[in-house]
ROFILUM-664460 format. One record per residue (C-alpha): residue in three letters; x, y, z; residue number from 1. Coordinates in nm, 4 decimals, m for minus. Layout:
BEGIN
  rest        xx        yy        zz   nr
   ALA         X         Y         Z  NUM
...
***
This chain:
BEGIN
  rest        xx        yy        zz   nr
   MET   m0.3678   m1.8596    0.1795    1
   ASN   m0.7327   m1.7824    0.2351    2
   ALA   m0.9235   m1.4663    0.1482    3
   HIS   m0.7926   m1.2902    0.4580    4
   GLY   m0.4301   m1.3747    0.3913    5
   PHE   m0.4232   m1.6451    0.6564    6
   PRO   m0.2475   m1.9733    0.5715    7
   THR   m0.4919   m2.2621    0.5517    8
   THR   m0.2252   m2.5319    0.5639    9
   PRO    0.1390   m2.5269    0.6699   10
   ASP    0.2571   m2.6293    0.3235   11
   THR    0.1985   m2.4015    0.0274   12
   SER    0.4694   m2.5496   m0.1921   13
   ASP    0.2168   m2.6745   m0.4530   14
   ASN    0.0746   m2.3258   m0.5146   15
   ILE    0.1818   m2.1491   m0.8339   16
   PRO    0.3680   m1.8279   m0.7415   17
   ARG    0.2001   m1.5065   m0.8526   18
   ILE    0.3956   m1.2160   m0.9987   19
   LEU    0.2213   m0.8798   m1.0395   20
   LEU    0.3722   m0.6372   m1.2909   21
   ILE    0.2711   m0.2732   m1.2349   22
   ASP    0.4063   m0.0837   m1.5348   23
   PRO    0.2491    0.1665   m1.7788   24
   SER    0.4293    0.0076   m2.0750   25
   ALA    0.2197   m0.2478   m2.2668   26
   LEU    0.5419   m0.3691   m2.4291   27
   MET    0.6832   m0.4586   m2.0876   28
   HIS    0.3757   m0.6707   m2.0110   29
   ARG    0.3996   m0.8561   m2.3441   30
   LEU    0.7719   m0.9117   m2.2952   31
   LEU    0.7292   m1.0518   m1.9461   32
   ARG    0.4462   m1.2857   m2.0451   33
   THR    0.6410   m1.4125   m2.3473   34
   ARG    0.9686   m1.4692   m2.1645   35
   LEU    0.8146   m1.6216   m1.8510   36
   GLN    0.5525   m1.8399   m2.0172   37
   LEU    0.7565   m2.1549   m1.9516   38
   GLU    0.8259   m2.0651   m1.5907   39
   HIS    0.6099   m2.2103   m1.3125   40
   VAL    0.4520   m1.8727   m1.2313   41
   GLU    0.1273   m1.6824   m1.2900   42
   ILE    0.1663   m1.3340   m1.4383   43
   LEU   m0.0750   m1.0621   m1.3266   44
   SER   m0.0804   m0.7206   m1.4956   45
   ALA   m0.1690   m0.3607   m1.4134   46
   THR   m0.0836   m0.0640   m1.6345   47
   ARG   m0.2008    0.2050   m1.3910   48
   GLY   m0.0809    0.2698   m1.0388   49
   GLU   m0.4175    0.2647   m0.8627   50
   GLU   m0.5136   m0.0488   m1.0533   51
   GLY   m0.1912   m0.2107   m0.9343   52
   VAL   m0.2599   m0.1304   m0.5692   53
   GLN   m0.6117   m0.2743   m0.5936   54
   LYS   m0.4885   m0.5936   m0.7604   55
   ALA   m0.2197   m0.6311   m0.4959   56
   LEU   m0.4845   m0.6045   m0.2221   57
   GLU   m0.7275   m0.8426   m0.3922   58
   LEU   m0.4884   m1.1043   m0.5304   59
   LEU   m0.1983   m1.0909   m0.2792   60
   PRO    0.0821   m1.1802   m0.5231   61
   ASP    0.4107   m1.3275   m0.4060   62
   VAL    0.6265   m1.0714   m0.5874   63
   ILE    0.5508   m0.7306   m0.7391   64
   LEU    0.7582   m0.5869   m1.0241   65
   LEU    0.7096   m0.2106   m1.0048   66
   GLU    0.8083    0.0693   m1.2425   67
   THR    0.9207    0.3959   m1.0797   68
   GLU    0.7826    0.6338   m1.3443   69
   PHE    0.4158    0.6709   m1.4451   70
   PRO    0.2456    0.9187   m1.6814   71
   PRO    0.1996    1.2703   m1.5350   72
   GLU   m0.1789    1.2384   m1.5416   73
   GLU   m0.1622    0.9652   m1.2789   74
   ARG   m0.0036    1.2075   m1.0317   75
   ILE    0.1762    0.9237   m0.8574   76
   ASP    0.5049    0.7410   m0.9017   77
   GLY    0.6379    0.3994   m0.8071   78
   PHE    0.7883    0.5238   m0.4820   79
   GLU    0.4500    0.6481   m0.3590   80
   LEU    0.2891    0.3211   m0.4659   81
   LEU    0.5525    0.1253   m0.2754   82
   GLN    0.4945    0.3363    0.0344   83
   ARG    0.1204    0.2657    0.0191   84
   LEU    0.1813   m0.1071   m0.0206   85
   LYS    0.4166   m0.1132    0.2779   86
   GLU    0.1736    0.0833    0.4963   87
   ASP   m0.1079   m0.1690    0.4446   88
   ALA   m0.0961   m0.4782    0.6677   89
   ARG   m0.2296   m0.6939    0.3835   90
   THR    0.0526   m0.6115    0.1412   91
   LYS    0.3429   m0.4953    0.3568   92
   ASP    0.5238   m0.8307    0.3416   93
   ILE    0.5013   m0.8787   m0.0363   94
   SER    0.8449   m0.8672   m0.2009   95
   VAL    0.8699   m0.5684   m0.4380   96
   ILE    1.1349   m0.5377   m0.7109   97
   PHE    1.1724   m0.2016   m0.8827   98
   VAL    1.2218   m0.2277   m1.2600   99
   SER    1.3230    0.1126   m1.3931  100
   GLU    1.5223    0.3014   m1.6563  101
   SER    1.6619    0.5269   m1.3847  102
   ARG    2.0385    0.5315   m1.3484  103
   GLU    2.0291    0.7535   m1.0403  104
   THR    2.1944    0.6017   m0.7355  105
   MET    1.9584    0.7945   m0.5073  106
   ASP    1.6572    0.6313   m0.6758  107
   ARG    1.8010    0.2917   m0.5864  108
   VAL    1.8707    0.4047   m0.2311  109
   ARG    1.5239    0.5547   m0.1940  110
   GLY    1.3540    0.2398   m0.3247  111
   LEU    1.5485    0.0093   m0.0968  112
   ASP    1.4904    0.2371    0.2030  113
   LEU    1.1157    0.2275    0.1368  114
   GLY    1.1188   m0.1522    0.1478  115
   ALA    1.1931   m0.2820   m0.2029  116
   VAL    1.4008   m0.6008   m0.2004  117
   ASP    1.5793   m0.5272   m0.5303  118
   PHE    1.6228   m0.2712   m0.8100  119
   VAL    1.6648   m0.3864   m1.1718  120
   GLN    1.7633   m0.1350   m1.4393  121
   LYS    1.6043   m0.1322   m1.7849  122
   PRO    1.6973   m0.2553   m2.0359  123
   PHE    1.7766   m0.5749   m1.8527  124
   GLU    1.8880   m0.9240   m1.9387  125
   MET    1.5910   m1.1573   m1.8955  126
   ALA    1.8138   m1.4245   m1.7383  127
   GLU    1.9130   m1.1741   m1.4689  128
   LEU    1.5521   m1.0725   m1.4025  129
   LYS    1.4480   m1.4381   m1.3749  130
   ALA    1.7265   m1.4998   m1.1243  131
   ARG    1.6259   m1.1976   m0.9145  132
   VAL    1.2590   m1.3031   m0.9195  133
   ARG    1.3527   m1.6564   m0.8122  134
   THR    1.5542   m1.5108   m0.5236  135
   ALA    1.2599   m1.2937   m0.4183  136
   LEU    1.0243   m1.5931   m0.4335  137
   ARG    1.2590   m1.8001   m0.2151  138
   MET    1.2763   m1.5144    0.0328  139
   GLN    0.8975   m1.4823    0.0352  140
   LYS    0.8544   m1.8545    0.0995  141
   LEU    1.1035   m1.8419    0.3852  142
   LEU    0.9284   m1.5413    0.5420  143
   ARG    0.5948   m1.7209    0.5265  144
   MET    0.7436   m2.0303    0.6860  145
   LEU    0.8884   m1.8199    0.9664  146
   ALA    0.5565   m1.6401    1.0140  147
   GLN    0.3755   m1.9711    1.0374  148
   CYS    0.6256   m2.1011    1.2923  149
   ALA    0.5540   m1.7956    1.5070  150
   GLN    0.1829   m1.8832    1.4930  151
   ARG    0.2265   m2.2495    1.5833  152
   ASP    0.2238   m2.4092    1.9261  153
   GLY    0.5590   m2.5795    1.9827  154
   LEU    0.4281   m2.8957    2.1490  155
   THR    0.1183   m2.9758    1.9449  156
   ALA    0.1974   m2.7978    1.6140  157
   LEU   m0.1561   m2.6554    1.6183  158
   TRP   m0.2196   m2.2854    1.5639  159
   ASN   m0.1591   m2.0845    1.8813  160
   ARG   m0.3808   m1.8439    2.0750  161
   ALA   m0.2614   m1.5357    1.8865  162
   TYR   m0.3537   m1.6941    1.5540  163
   LEU   m0.6880   m1.8071    1.6955  164
   ASP   m0.7797   m1.4504    1.7896  165
   GLN   m0.6830   m1.3126    1.4472  166
   ARG   m0.8501   m1.5893    1.2497  167
   LEU   m1.1722   m1.5824    1.4515  168
   THR   m1.2033   m1.2070    1.3968  169
   ALA   m1.1628   m1.2582    1.0212  170
   GLU   m1.4077   m1.5499    1.0045  171
   HIS   m1.6580   m1.3589    1.2166  172
   SER   m1.6455   m1.0661    0.9720  173
   GLU   m1.6925   m1.3064    0.6808  174
   ALA   m1.9926   m1.4699    0.8485  175
   GLN   m2.1507   m1.1306    0.9121  176
   ARG   m2.0878   m1.0091    0.5591  177
   HIS   m2.2359   m1.3133    0.3867  178
   GLY   m2.4979   m1.4191    0.6429  179
   ARG   m2.3272   m1.7517    0.7138  180
   SER   m2.3125   m1.9717    1.0193  181
   LEU   m1.9941   m1.9902    1.2248  182
   SER   m1.9265   m2.2283    1.5115  183
   VAL   m1.6623   m2.2550    1.7826  184
   ILE   m1.5719   m2.5564    1.9952  185
   LEU   m1.3822   m2.5203    2.3202  186
   CYS   m1.2551   m2.8442    2.4695  187
   ASP   m1.0620   m2.9505    2.7754  188
   ILE   m0.8965   m3.2791    2.8755  189
   ASP   m1.0678   m3.4072    3.1893  190
   HIS   m0.8636   m3.4303    3.5115  191
   PHE   m0.5458   m3.3447    3.3216  192
   LYS   m0.3620   m3.2224    3.6326  193
   SER   m0.4008   m3.5625    3.7944  194
   VAL   m0.2594   m3.7234    3.4781  195
   ASN    0.0521   m3.5067    3.5092  196
   ASP    0.0785   m3.5725    3.8832  197
   ARG    0.0385   m3.9498    3.8530  198
   TYR    0.2149   m4.0306    3.5266  199
   GLY    0.4551   m3.7399    3.4867  200
   HIS    0.4774   m3.4440    3.2553  201
   PRO    0.6364   m3.6322    2.9615  202
   PHE    0.3283   m3.8547    2.9449  203
   GLY    0.1099   m3.5473    2.9871  204
   ASP    0.2788   m3.3977    2.6824  205
   GLU    0.2068   m3.7198    2.4928  206
   VAL   m0.1609   m3.6888    2.5851  207
   LEU   m0.1759   m3.3284    2.4656  208
   ALA   m0.0021   m3.4165    2.1390  209
   HIS   m0.2403   m3.7043    2.0708  210
   PHE   m0.5464   m3.4947    2.1476  211
   ALA   m0.4128   m3.2313    1.9069  212
   THR   m0.3710   m3.5007    1.6394  213
   ILE   m0.7376   m3.5921    1.6755  214
   LEU   m0.8463   m3.2295    1.6374  215
   ALA   m0.6162   m3.1802    1.3373  216
   GLY   m0.7657   m3.4903    1.1740  217
   GLY   m1.1083   m3.3299    1.1422  218
   ARG   m1.2525   m3.1504    0.8425  219
   ALA   m1.0111   m2.9643    0.6164  220
   SER   m1.2022   m2.6363    0.6544  221
   ASP   m1.1829   m2.6343    1.0358  222
   VAL   m0.9126   m2.4511    1.2294  223
   PRO   m0.7865   m2.6318    1.5437  224
   CYS   m0.5846   m2.4240    1.7915  225
   ARG   m0.4266   m2.4660    2.1318  226
   TYR   m0.6145   m2.2276    2.3580  227
   GLY   m0.3863   m2.2710    2.6581  228
   GLY   m0.2701   m2.5530    2.8873  229
   GLU   m0.4966   m2.8538    2.8332  230
   GLU   m0.7641   m2.6432    2.6644  231
   PHE   m0.8142   m2.6302    2.2887  232
   ALA   m1.0400   m2.4472    2.0429  233
   VAL   m1.1678   m2.5240    1.6952  234
   ILE   m1.3094   m2.2638    1.4561  235
   LEU   m1.5655   m2.4132    1.2164  236
   PRO   m1.6511   m2.1734    0.9293  237
   ALA   m1.9895   m2.2054    0.7569  238
   THR   m2.0962   m2.4645    1.0139  239
   THR   m2.4263   m2.4811    1.2035  240
   VAL   m2.4492   m2.5650    1.5720  241
   ASP   m2.5840   m2.9136    1.4932  242
   GLU   m2.2982   m2.9854    1.2549  243
   ALA   m2.0431   m2.8567    1.5070  244
   THR   m2.1948   m3.0763    1.7774  245
   GLU   m2.1509   m3.3814    1.5539  246
   VAL   m1.7861   m3.2878    1.4937  247
   ALA   m1.7267   m3.2447    1.8681  248
   GLU   m1.8898   m3.5805    1.9417  249
   ARG   m1.6564   m3.7538    1.6964  250
   PHE   m1.3587   m3.5915    1.8677  251
   ARG   m1.4885   m3.6968    2.2088  252
   ALA   m1.5470   m4.0594    2.1091  253
   SER   m1.2105   m4.0898    1.9346  254
   PHE   m1.0177   m3.9626    2.2366  255
   GLU   m1.2043   m4.1862    2.4820  256
   ALA   m1.1426   m4.4920    2.2619  257
   HIS   m0.7663   m4.4435    2.2462  258
   ARG   m0.5506   m4.6960    2.4309  259
   TRP   m0.2197   m4.5714    2.5642  260
   ARG    0.0740   m4.7982    2.4899  261
   ARG    0.2498   m4.7443    2.8244  262
   HIS   m0.0735   m4.7477    3.0255  263
   PRO   m0.3150   m4.9839    2.8454  264
   ASP   m0.5773   m4.9749    3.1214  265
   LEU   m0.5946   m4.5972    3.1313  266
   VAL   m0.9021   m4.4316    2.9785  267
   LEU   m0.8858   m4.0557    2.9311  268
   THR   m1.1749   m3.8326    2.8313  269
   ALA   m1.2422   m3.4751    2.7300  270
   SER   m1.5304   m3.2299    2.7575  271
   PHE   m1.6576   m3.0039    2.4788  272
   GLY   m1.8519   m2.6798    2.4631  273
   VAL   m2.0133   m2.5698    2.1360  274
   ALA   m2.1492   m2.2295    2.0350  275
   ALA   m2.2517   m2.0886    1.6987  276
   LEU   m2.3568   m1.7805    1.5093  277
   SER   m2.6711   m1.8196    1.3048  278
   PRO   m2.7953   m1.5877    1.0295  279
   PHE   m3.1450   m1.6328    1.1772  280
   GLN   m3.0529   m1.5038    1.5241  281
   PRO   m2.9108   m1.1748    1.6589  282
   MET   m2.5403   m1.1625    1.5757  283
   LEU   m2.2914   m1.2172    1.8566  284
   THR   m1.9492   m1.0561    1.8633  285
   ALA   m1.6470   m1.2821    1.8275  286
   SER   m1.5686   m1.2527    2.1999  287
   GLU   m1.9308   m1.3288    2.2906  288
   LEU   m1.9174   m1.6398    2.0740  289
   VAL   m1.6079   m1.7637    2.2574  290
   GLN   m1.7664   m1.6803    2.5933  291
   ARG   m2.0741   m1.8805    2.4999  292
   ALA   m1.8586   m2.1788    2.4020  293
   ASP   m1.6745   m2.1430    2.7338  294
   ASP   m2.0080   m2.1422    2.9182  295
   ALA   m2.1048   m2.4598    2.7336  296
   LEU   m1.7726   m2.6206    2.8298  297
   TYR   m1.8364   m2.5270    3.1936  298
   HIS   m2.1786   m2.6973    3.1763  299
   ALA   m2.0200   m3.0084    3.0244  300
   LYS   m1.7739   m3.0207    3.3153  301
   ARG   m2.0444   m2.9689    3.5760  302
   GLY   m2.2649   m3.2266    3.4049  303
   GLY   m2.0139   m3.5052    3.4625  304
   ARG   m1.7430   m3.4482    3.1996  305
   ASN   m1.6782   m3.6617    2.8900  306
   ARG   m1.9664   m3.4990    2.7056  307
   VAL   m2.0584   m3.2338    2.4518  308
   SER   m2.2644   m2.9371    2.5673  309
   LEU   m2.3974   m2.6506    2.3598  310
   ARG   m2.5195   m2.3022    2.4417  311
   ILE   m2.7628   m2.1471    2.1958  312
   LYS   m2.8929   m1.8665    2.4161  313
   SER   m2.7207   m1.6608    2.6819  314
   ASP   m2.8331   m1.6823    3.0391  315
   ALA   m3.0086   m1.3481    2.9969  316
   ALA   m3.1964   m1.4605    2.6871  317
***
């Protein structure tokens, strides 16, 4: 996951799971660290409620272990903390397990109704807690996989348009905040309709899938997406317009050079439009950046196709 909570790759299985314990008892923190030190997990700690919420927002743990009772001076309890976590888009999907001395059935009901995935009563057997944490981690991994599937294009396996819009907004904010460059490439397979008409839609799908493979084979930091139909987009964080143009040219040359097994004499091409934010120029909005890349793509098409075009200034500039 990146700083915005977006997955950077479809496989996060090598990441060490993070468990955040929010509990006023220092003994509970020592116990958990001692008993889980051999487990493949990272333990994060917060002894105050507000501190726990902030760490959850900053560190985005996989599972939160949350006590229900806090000292009176905090004027908050675990149920209120849980409600705040579930109301925030950044933390609402984190699995929360209540760990409490309460024996009240209504406390269990209330916690589960508010969105906790489990309720463990103190004192507990560590083997039981480990098992419940493992279950929560498996559930969290499954939810993330399902969320990623919903953000993937079925044919090309690239990120889809909805993900593109969300990710570009986040990267645009990051570029503004830190004064960084940000580039966008829009690209379109030339004469794609005639390819479908002449060779059939199954071959057209093969062309789209191969073009997507080329885009996905670029730099690890870039974010290739299917924009719609035969049109694609690539978000290039911390990338200048010159660097983005070089990336687009490599994509263009690679696609043109490909030889199709069933149609060895066929040469297909694509056109590319590049636009960028620069810390040395007036800042564009995210939608203006995409529009500028679309204008550049239009110029590449009008200029003869199979080329890379860039737009640095708007027509009014």
